[in-house]
C-alpha positions as CSV (number, residue, x, y, z in Angstrom):
1,M,-3.6,-23.8,-16.4
2,L,0.0,-22.5,-16.7
3,A,-1.2,-19.8,-19.1
4,G,-3.9,-18.7,-16.7
5,C,-1.3,-18.3,-13.9
6,S,1.2,-16.4,-15.9
7,A,1.8,-12.7,-15.3
8,P,-0.5,-10.5,-17.6
9,P,1.2,-8.1,-20.0
10,A,1.8,-4.7,-18.6
11,P,-0.9,-2.2,-19.9
12,T,0.4,0.4,-22.3
13,E,-2.9,2.3,-23.2
14,P,-4.6,4.6,-20.7
15,T,-8.0,3.7,-19.4
16,L,-10.2,6.7,-20.3
17,T,-13.3,7.9,-22.1
18,R,-15.1,11.1,-23.0
19,V,-18.0,12.3,-20.8
20,N,-20.4,15.2,-21.5
21,A,-21.1,17.6,-18.6
22,E,-22.3,20.8,-20.1
23,S,-23.5,22.6,-17.0
24,P,-21.8,23.2,-13.6
25,E,-24.5,21.0,-12.0
26,A,-23.7,18.2,-14.4
27,Y,-20.0,18.5,-13.6
28,D,-20.7,18.4,-9.9
29,R,-22.7,15.2,-10.5
30,L,-19.8,13.7,-12.4
31,W,-17.4,14.6,-9.6
32,S,-19.7,13.1,-7.0
33,S,-20.0,9.9,-9.1
34,V,-16.3,9.5,-9.0
35,T,-15.9,9.9,-5.3
36,E,-18.9,7.8,-4.5
37,T,-17.7,5.0,-6.8
38,L,-14.3,5.0,-5.2
39,R,-15.8,4.8,-1.7
40,R,-18.1,1.9,-2.8
41,N,-15.0,0.0,-4.0
42,Y,-13.4,0.4,-0.5
43,F,-11.0,3.3,-1.4
44,R,-10.4,6.1,1.0
45,I,-10.2,9.5,-0.6
46,D,-6.8,11.2,-0.1
47,R,-7.0,14.4,-2.2
48,E,-9.7,16.2,-4.2
49,D,-8.3,19.0,-6.4
50,R,-11.0,20.6,-8.5
51,V,-8.6,23.1,-10.1
52,E,-6.5,20.4,-11.6
53,G,-9.4,17.9,-11.9
54,I,-7.6,15.2,-9.9
55,I,-8.9,12.7,-7.2
56,T,-6.4,10.4,-5.5
57,T,-6.9,7.7,-2.8
58,H,-4.9,6.2,0.0
59,P,-3.3,2.8,-0.7
60,E,-5.8,0.1,0.3
61,T,-5.0,-3.6,0.4
62,S,-6.6,-5.6,-2.4
63,A,-9.3,-8.2,-1.6
64,Q,-8.3,-11.7,-0.6
65,A,-10.1,-15.0,-1.2
66,L,-12.3,-14.8,2.0
67,E,-13.3,-11.2,1.4
68,L,-16.2,-12.1,-0.9
69,W,-18.0,-8.8,-0.3
70,R,-15.1,-6.9,-2.0
71,P,-14.3,-7.0,-5.7
72,Q,-11.9,-9.8,-6.3
73,P,-8.7,-9.2,-8.3
74,E,-9.0,-10.3,-11.9
75,T,-6.6,-12.6,-13.8
76,A,-5.5,-15.7,-12.0
77,F,-2.0,-14.4,-11.5
78,T,-3.2,-11.1,-9.9
79,W,-5.6,-13.0,-7.6
80,A,-2.9,-15.5,-6.5
81,E,-0.4,-12.7,-5.9
82,S,-2.9,-10.7,-3.8
83,N,-3.4,-13.8,-1.6
84,L,0.3,-14.5,-1.2
85,H,1.5,-11.0,-0.6
86,T,0.2,-7.7,0.8
87,I,-0.8,-5.8,-2.4
88,P,-2.2,-2.4,-1.8
89,L,-4.0,-0.5,-4.6
90,E,-3.9,3.2,-5.2
91,A,-6.4,4.9,-7.5
92,K,-6.1,8.2,-9.4
93,V,-9.0,9.7,-11.4
94,T,-8.5,12.8,-13.6
95,I,-11.2,14.9,-15.2
96,K,-9.8,17.2,-17.9
97,P,-11.7,19.5,-20.4
98,V,-11.2,18.7,-24.1
99,E,-11.5,20.9,-27.2
100,T,-15.3,20.3,-27.4
101,E,-17.1,22.6,-25.0
102,G,-18.9,20.7,-22.2
103,D,-16.9,17.5,-22.8
104,Y,-14.3,16.1,-20.4
105,E,-11.8,13.3,-20.6
106,L,-12.3,10.9,-17.7
107,A,-9.2,8.8,-17.0
108,V,-8.8,6.1,-14.3
109,E,-5.4,4.7,-13.1
110,V,-5.0,2.0,-10.5
111,E,-1.4,1.4,-9.3
112,R,-0.5,-2.0,-7.7
113,L,2.0,-1.8,-4.9
114,R,3.9,-4.4,-2.9
115,Y,4.3,-4.0,0.8
116,T,7.8,-5.1,1.9
117,L,9.6,-5.1,5.2
118,E,13.4,-5.4,5.9
119,E,14.4,-8.9,7.0
120,R,15.1,-9.5,10.7
121,Q,18.0,-11.4,12.2
122,I,17.0,-14.7,13.6
123,D,19.8,-16.7,15.3
124,N,17.8,-19.0,17.6
125,A,14.3,-20.5,18.1
126,A,13.3,-17.9,20.7
127,A,14.2,-15.1,18.3
128,A,11.6,-16.4,15.8
129,L,8.9,-15.3,18.1
130,R,10.1,-11.8,17.8
131,L,10.2,-11.9,14.0
132,F,7.6,-9.2,13.4
133,S,8.4,-7.0,16.4
134,A,10.9,-4.3,17.2
135,D,12.7,-6.7,19.6
136,A,14.6,-8.4,16.7
137,P,17.3,-6.4,14.9
138,T,17.0,-5.8,11.2
139,M,19.6,-7.2,8.8
140,S,21.3,-3.8,8.9
141,G,21.6,-4.1,12.7
142,R,19.0,-1.4,13.6
143,M,16.3,-1.8,16.2
144,E,13.3,-0.4,14.4
145,R,9.6,-1.0,14.4
146,P,8.1,-2.6,11.3
147,S,6.3,0.6,10.5
148,Q,9.7,2.4,10.2
149,T,11.1,-0.1,7.7
150,A,7.9,-0.7,5.6
151,Q,8.1,0.2,1.9
152,L,5.6,0.3,-0.9
153,T,7.1,-0.6,-4.3
154,S,5.1,-0.1,-7.5
155,I,4.6,-3.3,-9.5
156,G,2.5,-1.8,-12.3
157,R,-1.1,-0.9,-13.2
158,D,-4.2,-3.0,-12.6
159,K,-6.0,-2.7,-16.0
160,P,-9.0,-4.8,-15.0
161,A,-9.6,-2.7,-11.9
162,E,-9.3,0.5,-14.0
163,E,-11.9,-0.7,-16.4
164,R,-14.2,-1.9,-13.6
165,L,-14.0,1.5,-11.9
166,L,-14.5,3.5,-15.1
167,K,-17.7,1.5,-15.9
168,A,-19.0,1.9,-12.4
169,I,-18.4,5.7,-12.5
170,L,-20.2,6.0,-15.9
171,D,-23.2,3.9,-14.6
172,H,-23.5,6.0,-11.4
173,Y,-23.3,9.2,-13.4
174,A,-26.0,8.1,-15.8
175,K,-28.3,7.2,-13.0
176,A,-27.6,10.3,-10.8
177,P,-30.7,12.6,-10.7
178,P,-30.2,16.1,-12.1
179,A,-30.0,19.0,-9.7
180,P,-33.4,20.6,-9.0
181,E,-34.0,23.9,-10.8
182,L,-33.6,26.9,-8.5
183,V,-36.5,29.4,-8.4
184,S,-35.6,33.0,-8.2
185,A,-36.9,35.3,-5.5
186,E,-38.5,37.5,-8.2
187,T,-40.6,34.6,-9.5
188,V,-41.8,33.7,-6.0
189,T,-42.7,37.4,-5.4
190,E,-44.7,37.6,-8.6
191,E,-46.6,34.4,-7.8
192,V,-47.5,35.7,-4.4
193,E,-48.7,39.0,-5.8
194,V,-50.9,37.3,-8.4
195,T,-52.4,35.0,-5.7
196,T,-53.2,37.9,-3.3
197,T,-54.8,40.1,-6.0
198,Q,-57.3,37.5,-7.2
199,P,-60.9,38.2,-6.1
200,N,-62.6,35.9,-3.7
């Protein structure tokens, strides 16, 4: 039980794989698979940079115990921490070409963040009611709203979440239908001419 609730070791290896996308249409399907998978996992897309091959998301609070419709944090320690603190997750996916033509390196990185607020001065019972409002001064004596003092501190990568997202992206890409073949105007014209010249 104690071993299950201990902090997991910090991941050192990147979470990545090699994907084949030979045509521009296949690359578009791969890109769409990444964005769609992130949305299905309750991430909001922040930036899509096709030149650099980078997709990032806004920080989203990780699932808690009663949110059964969302993917639950893995490892007992991470799950417990997500229920005791506000732990946002921030995802970054990179798609970079490799030496083999048509192949790309698909890497997923999920950063865990801790949401923290500056402590408030509480000197009587009535002041406790103003603990999370701008009516109570901070420990530094400033009258600021919680949104002005909030900070997001990185506490490391979430390896299980990275592996789950990578697998989901690959599954979505494998099932995505190929783009329909485009018929040129010349081909259509030739077919019409052949049809109109046939005898009744």
